[in-house]
C-alpha positions in Angstrom: 41.4 55.5 20.0 40.1 52.2 21.4 37.5 52.0 18.6 40.2 52.7 16.0 42.4 49.9 17.3 39.4 47.6 17.6 38.8 48.0 13.8 42.4 47.2 13.1 42.3 44.1 15.2 39.2 42.9 13.2 41.2 43.3 10.0 44.0 41.2 11.3 41.7 38.4 12.6 39.7 38.3 9.4 40.7 36.1 6.4 43.4 38.0 4.6 44.4 37.8 0.9 47.8 39.2 0.3 50.0 38.3 -2.7 52.4 39.7 -5.3 51.8 43.2 -6.5 49.9 43.6 -9.7 47.7 40.5 -9.1 45.2 42.0 -6.7 42.6 44.8 -6.5 43.0 48.5 -5.5 46.4 48.7 -7.2 46.1 52.5 -7.2 47.1 52.5 -3.5 50.6 51.5 -4.4 51.2 54.7 -6.3 53.2 57.6 -4.7 51.0 60.2 -2.9 53.5 63.1 -2.9 55.9 64.7 -5.3 58.8 64.3 -3.0 58.4 60.6 -2.5 57.8 60.2 -6.3 61.0 62.0 -7.0 62.8 59.6 -4.6 61.7 56.6 -6.6 58.1 56.1 -5.6 58.5 54.6 -2.1 60.3 56.2 0.9 59.4 55.3 4.5 62.4 56.6 6.5 62.8 60.3 5.5 61.7 62.6 8.3 60.4 65.9 6.8 57.7 68.5 7.5 55.6 67.1 4.7 52.4 65.3 5.8 52.1 63.7 2.3 54.8 61.3 3.5 52.4 59.8 6.0 50.8 57.8 3.3 54.2 56.1 3.1 54.6 55.3 6.8 52.1 56.3 9.5 55.0 56.3 12.1 56.3 59.5 10.5 53.5 61.4 12.1 54.9 63.7 14.8 54.3 67.1 16.5 56.1 69.1 13.8 53.4 68.2 11.3 50.6 69.6 13.4 48.1 71.8 11.4 49.9 71.2 8.1 47.7 70.5 5.1 48.6 69.4 1.6 47.0 68.9 -1.8 48.6 66.6 -4.4 47.6 66.0 -8.0 49.2 63.9 -10.8 48.8 63.7 -14.5 49.4 60.0 -15.0 48.9 58.6 -18.5 46.3 59.2 -21.2 43.3 60.9 -19.5 44.1 59.3 -16.1 44.5 61.7 -13.1 44.9 60.9 -9.5 45.6 62.9 -6.3 45.3 63.1 -2.6 44.7 65.6 0.2 45.5 65.4 3.9 45.7 67.3 7.2 47.5 66.5 10.5 46.3 67.6 13.9 47.1 67.0 17.5 44.5 66.4 20.3 45.5 66.4 23.9 43.6 63.3 24.9 44.1 61.4 21.6 47.5 62.5 20.4 48.7 63.0 16.8 46.1 62.3 14.1 46.1 62.4 10.3 43.2 62.5 7.9 43.7 61.9 4.2 41.8 61.1 1.0 43.0 59.5 -2.2 41.3 59.3 -5.6 42.2 57.7 -8.9 40.1 58.8 -12.0 40.4 56.7 -15.1 38.4 59.1 -17.2 35.3 58.5 -19.4 34.9 55.6 -21.8 32.5 55.1 -24.7 29.8 52.5 -24.0 28.5 50.0 -26.6 25.9 47.3 -26.6 26.4 43.8 -27.9 25.6 44.9 -31.5 28.2 47.6 -31.4 25.9 50.6 -31.1 27.1 53.5 -29.1 24.8 53.9 -26.0 26.7 56.7 -24.2 29.6 56.7 -21.9 30.7 55.6 -18.4 33.4 56.4 -15.9 35.7 54.5 -13.6 37.3 55.6 -10.4 38.8 54.5 -7.1 38.6 56.2 -3.7 40.2 55.7 -0.3 40.0 57.4 3.1 43.0 57.5 5.4 42.9 57.7 9.2 46.1 57.3 11.1 47.7 57.9 14.5 51.1 57.5 16.0 52.9 57.2 19.3 56.4 57.9 20.4 58.0 55.4 22.7 59.1 57.2 25.9 62.8 58.1 26.3 63.7 56.5 22.9 64.2 57.3 19.3 61.4 54.9 18.2 57.8 55.5 17.2 55.0 53.5 15.8 51.9 54.3 13.7 48.8 52.6 12.4 46.4 53.7 9.6 42.9 52.5 8.7 41.9 52.8 5.0 38.3 52.3 3.8 38.3 51.8 0.0 35.6 52.2 -2.6 35.8 51.4 -6.3 33.3 51.9 -9.1 33.7 50.9 -12.7 30.6 51.5 -14.8 27.8 49.6 -12.9 30.3 47.4 -11.0 31.4 48.5 -7.5 33.5 47.2 -4.7 34.3 48.0 -1.1 37.3 47.0 1.0 39.2 47.9 4.1 42.9 48.0 4.5 45.5 49.1 7.0 49.1 50.3 7.2 51.4 49.4 10.1 54.7 51.3 10.6 57.7 51.6 12.8 60.4 54.3 12.8 63.8 54.9 14.3 65.1 58.4 14.0 68.1 59.8 15.8 68.4 63.6 15.4 72.0 63.6 16.5 73.4 61.0 14.1 70.7 61.8 11.4 69.9 58.2 10.8 66.3 57.1 10.0 65.1 53.5 9.7 61.5 52.7 8.7 59.6 49.4 8.6 56.1 49.2 7.2 53.4 46.7 6.2 51.1 48.4 3.7 47.7 47.5 2.4 47.0 44.8 4.9 43.3 44.0 4.5 40.6 42.4 2.5 37.8 43.0 0.0 34.4 43.2 1.8 32.3 43.5 -1.4 33.4 42.1 -4.7 32.8 43.7 -8.1 30.8 40.7 -9.3 29.1 37.6 -7.9 30.8 37.4 -4.5 34.1 36.7 -6.2 36.5 38.3 -3.6 39.9 39.2 -4.9 43.1 39.7 -2.9 44.6 43.1 -1.9 48.3 43.4 -2.6 50.2 43.7 0.7 53.7 45.3 0.7 56.3 44.8 3.4 59.0 47.5 3.2 62.3 48.4 4.9 63.9 51.8 4.4 67.1 53.5 5.6 67.9 57.2 5.3 71.1 59.0 6.3 71.6 62.8 6.3 75.3 63.7 5.9 76.5 66.2 8.6 79.0 68.1 6.5 77.3 67.9 3.1 73.8 68.9 1.8 73.0 65.3 1.0 70.4 62.9 2.3 70.7 59.4 1.0 67.9 56.8 1.1 67.6 53.1 0.3 64.2 51.4 0.3 63.5 47.7 -0.1 59.9 46.9 -1.3 57.8 43.8 -1.4 59.9 41.8 1.1 57.0 39.4 1.6 57.7 38.1 -1.9 61.3 37.3 -3.0 60.9 36.8 -6.7 59.1 39.8 -8.1 59.6 38.8 -11.8 56.1 38.7 -13.3 57.5 36.9 -16.4 59.9 34.0 -16.5 62.5 35.6 -18.7 64.9 32.8 -18.2 62.5 30.2 -19.5 61.6 32.4 -22.5 65.3 32.7 -23.3 65.7 29.0 -23.2 62.6 28.1 -25.2 62.3 30.9 -27.8 65.1 31.8 -30.2 64.0 33.5 -33.3 67.5 33.7 -34.9 68.2 30.0 -34.2 71.3 30.6 -32.1 72.1 28.5 -29.1 70.0 29.9 -26.2 72.0 31.0 -23.1 70.9 30.1 -19.6 71.4 32.5 -16.7 73.6 31.4 -13.9 72.3 31.2 -10.3 74.2 34.3 -9.4 72.6 36.3 -12.3 69.2 35.1 -11.3 69.7 35.9 -7.6 71.1 39.4 -8.5 68.1 40.1 -10.7 65.6 39.0 -8.1 67.4 41.1 -5.4 67.7 44.3 -7.4 64.0 44.4 -8.2 63.3 45.1 -4.5 65.6 48.1 -4.5 64.8 51.8 -4.7 67.5 54.4 -4.1 67.0 58.2 -3.7 69.1 61.3 -2.9 68.0 64.7 -1.6 70.2 67.7 -2.2 69.1 70.0 0.6 70.5 73.4 -0.2 68.5 75.3 2.4 65.3 75.1 4.5 63.5 76.6 1.5 64.8 74.4 -1.4 65.8 70.9 -2.2 66.3 68.8 -5.3 65.7 65.1 -5.4 66.7 62.2 -7.6 65.5 58.6 -7.5 65.8 55.2 -9.2 63.3 52.4 -9.1 64.9 49.1 -10.3 61.7 47.1 -10.5 60.0 49.8 -12.7 63.0 49.7 -15.0 63.1 45.9 -15.2 59.4 45.6 -15.9 58.7 48.5 -18.1 62.0 49.1 -19.9 62.8 47.7 -23.4 65.9 45.8 -24.2 66.7 47.8 -27.2 66.3 51.2 -25.6 66.1 51.5 -21.8 66.5 55.3 -21.9 65.5 56.9 -18.5 62.9 54.3 -17.5 63.0 53.9 -13.7 64.5 57.3 -13.2 62.7 60.1 -11.3 63.6 63.6 -10.2 62.0 66.6 -8.6 62.4 69.7 -6.4 60.7 71.6 -3.6 60.6 75.3 -3.1 59.0 77.4 -0.3 57.4 80.7 -1.4 55.7 82.9 1.2 53.5 80.5 3.2 53.4 77.7 0.6 55.7 74.8 -0.2 55.6 73.8 -3.8 56.9 70.3 -4.9 57.2 68.9 -8.4 58.3 65.5 -9.6 58.6 63.7 -12.9 59.0 59.9 -13.0 59.8 58.0 -16.2 57.8 54.8 -16.4 58.3 53.9 -20.0 59.4 55.2 -23.4 55.8 56.0 -24.0 55.8 58.7 -21.3 56.3 59.8 -17.8 54.1 61.0 -14.9 54.1 64.5 -13.6 53.1 65.4 -10.0 52.6 68.6 -8.1 52.1 68.9 -4.3 51.3 72.1 -2.4 51.8 72.2 1.4 51.0 74.9 3.9 50.7 75.3 7.7 47.3 76.5 8.6 48.6 78.4 11.7 50.7 80.7 9.4 47.4 82.1 8.0 46.1 83.2 11.4 46.4 86.8 12.4 48.8 87.4 15.2 47.5 89.8 17.8 
């Protein structure tokens, strides 16, 4: 435990490169790692469940109820891109709650050509990350905290990179009022080895705040998550300037008011999700990611861009979870997660 915390302290004290999402390396670590969180919009750091896949969202969610539960997650992204994760939670008397996980992102195979255009074979590209986390519960309170250490390795053709990152999380959960509040700082770290010529690139940090409320007299669990609070304006393109300077039809361009700009900047941080928990063995989930819709939707036909949905079903000793998230008119991602408690497979004498 002391060695684990020492490594995290070294990360904090080292020069850090954190900036707006989409402009740094290891972007695969921002993707959802469970079907349930994907169905809820992609990020959810305040929902307390018996699914260890949520620990990639917030390490403070690790508790005794997740002991000896393992999961396997896989996703068909776009084209020939696949990614997934596995994890297992344990509890040691001297150390406490621990979680071990692994993420991978496979971009598939690409045709290789020389400078003359001759086909010289093929190459692959992939990203990998290990995940080690622990958590502690504050005595006589509803608060807990968690930290995670994430070594990262990336290899594209003959270029490789190595980095180290960390997640820091806090959680407030009241079992009586059924309120959950999460606070996390994700992907806090730096690139140790660059892909090329010692040109280190930043890792995108993500500061998030989430709130979840389970209704007592209705099978609903409502969640609101604010992402990238470290950066107020998430607009990657200056749409207002484009509207003022480009006018194909020759009409008088319109300029957005301050309120419209503020509302647009605020809503890009927002993710909303709803669980319909019909029983301990079944739930349905629905989510909406405003940033995804703003960035990947088209003005002429927004369709379901930003919308996600899914469900979870327990059969025998397995929990099966499925999610579908609409990223663009061109397609959507599909994700499957399987969870099982190892103790359930042991013979009872």
